[in-house]
C-alpha positions, 0 to 999 in steps of 0.5 A: 946189738943185743944177742939172739937168746932164742937158741938154747945154746946161745941163751946158756952162753949168755947166762954163763957170761952174766954169772962170770961178770957178776962174780968178777964184780965181787972183787971190785965191790970189796976193793971199792969199799975204801975208795975215796971221793976223788976216785969215785968222782973220777968214774962219774966224770969218765961216764959223763964225758963219754956220754956227751962225746956221743951226743950226736949219736944219741940224738940220732938213736932217739930219732930212730927209736921214737922220733924224739925231738932233739930239744926234748933229748937235751931237756929230758935226757941229758939235762937230768944226767948232767945235773945228777953228775954235777951234784955228786961231784960237788957234794960227794966228800960231804955225803961220804963223811960219817955223821956224828950222833948225839948220845941218848941218856942211856948211852951217856959216855959213848960215842956214836956215828953213822958210816956210809958203806957201799951196798955192793953189786947193784943191778939197774933195770931201766925203762924205754920211755927215758932210756938214757936218763933213767939208766945213767941217773941211777948209775951215777948214784951207784958210782957215787956210793961205790957200787959196781953195776950191771945195767939192763936197758930196755929192748924197746929202744934198741938204738939208744941201748946200742949207743949206751952199750958202746959208752959203757964198754969204752968207759969201764971194764965189765968187772966195774960196770957192765951192760947186757942187752936183751929182752925178758929172758935177759932180765929174768936171768939177771934177777936170779943172781944174788945182787945186794941192791936192785934198782928198777924203773917200770910198771907196777906189775913188773915191779912186783915180779922184781920185788919177788925175785929180790926176796929170794936173796933178801936184796934191797930194792928201789922201785920207781913205778907209776900210776894215775897221777892226777892234776887239779885246777881250782877256780882261783888258779892262773888259768893261762899258766895252768894250761901252758904248764899242763899241756907241756907236762902231759904231752912231753915225750908224747905222754910217755912219762911215768909222772905225766898228768894222767887226768885233770880235774877242773872245777865246773865253773871254769871248765869251758875257759880252761879247755879253750885255753888248752886247745889254743896252747895245743894249736900253737905248739903242735898245729891247728889241724890234723895234717899240721899236727901229724907233720909236727917235728916237735911231737914224739911218736909212740915207742912201737905199734903195740903200745900205739894200738893199746892207746887206740883201744883206750880211746875207742873204748871211751868214745864208744861209751859216750866220751867226747873228743875235745881236741885231736883224736887222730891215730895211725897205729902203723906210724905209731902216731896218736895226736895230742888229745883232750877228752871229756864226758868220760863214763866211770866204766871206761877203761881209760878211767882205770888203766894208766894211760902212758900216752897223749890222751888227757881226760878232763873231769869236772868237779864241784868241791876239792873234798870230792876230788880228795875222796876219789883220790883216797879210794885209788892206789897212791899215785907217783905224782900230784899236781895242783894249780891254786893261788890260795895258801890255805887251800894248797896246804889243806889239799896236800894234807888231805892227799898222798902221793910220791911227789907233788907240784904246785902251779907246775907239773913234772918239773920236780923230777929235775930238782936234784935236791928233792927225793924222787920216788913213789909210795906203795903202789907207785914205788918204793925208795928214793932217788936223785942227789944225796937221796940216790947216794943213800939208796945205793949205800948201807947206813951203818951204825957204829958205837964206841964205848970207853974202857970204863963203860959201866955196862958190867953193872947191868950184866948177870948175875942179877943180884938184888942191888943190880935189879934195883939199879936197872929199875932206877934207870928205867924209872928215871928215863920214864920220869924224864919223858914226861 
């Protein structure tokens, strides 16, 4: 159970404990610099075994926190973590191996390589929407890199956080991996400590605060944020596949996914057909009427009443301004329920057009040309993900070249997150840095450049005093390099 930090004395005691654990982790960081791949792998196995040993407890915790279906817990929480661990255990020897670097012409006669070193003490601040995978995934990368870690799970999923706390407490001494529960005060207190690296997943607004705190200590940061990720369906797309995959990616976890499609652009010529297919998919999956949808056990709930009220506000604002509900639209704030909902005829000044939705509301926006869509996307902050349904290779290549996003999927959505060999992360407003697989290992590692010169290296020929013959020699080298660059 998270400590009550409302009392000043309790808050001071908890802050002192954080600092004590943080200082004890420094000795671990120094010791782990020379840890072998086998030692790092053993820590990852310990974590994975402990997580899976409490599988049933996690299922119940997710049910209590926001009625997440057991199948979605397995698919979106356990599967990414197990895959992250598998990749690290299988490849860690290779990832840790120094990488030889060819000498440049100016450095002929030397030998150089890149050495991967642990960054040191790391802080991982995890969100509530995927509280297991977005906490344990970065932790596996940090352990692979050789970093001791302090974890801060979200207070908005307290049951999952409590099970995680038990897993970490049973698996590691606090000087190796520690977990602190709590709310904003806890996060703020941890951010005051001079970590070597901070890994944060959450909103852009809070990400800016994390980055500012990291700047106080010049700590490196990884920010996995969000934004309004667009989906685009072209006239030549396989509409059945587009409807099935888009309805899955959008309404997984009740739309509470940072890479969920935020809105879908559909060519005006296929708009009616596409909407009809989407409605049919939603009827089949979640129920053909309001009562059936509400009773459906395969659809998660909104994490709390405050977020449910925010979504109701977005929906009401859009409808009051002229938007039309094509499917769903039922809400119950007290029950944290918002039905899978499709909307169209949304005016440009509606809040839902400008705020990240992060819930089961999907605006359907008609378009006439892809150039029009690309221009609109260029005018917005760069999204975390982009999804395009098309069967035309030239069209796909042109649209990808014309737009920017953290990641992209063609004829699918969300699934690129599960590809452990792909870098995952945002760009500018949607994030900073990369995660997953080798990219996660590198995120938590320092890429150290090493050069070894032979004893006979001619560097002294370029050192003072700069007599005339040395100046001529330096000029000759510069001119030779210039000539070779032509």
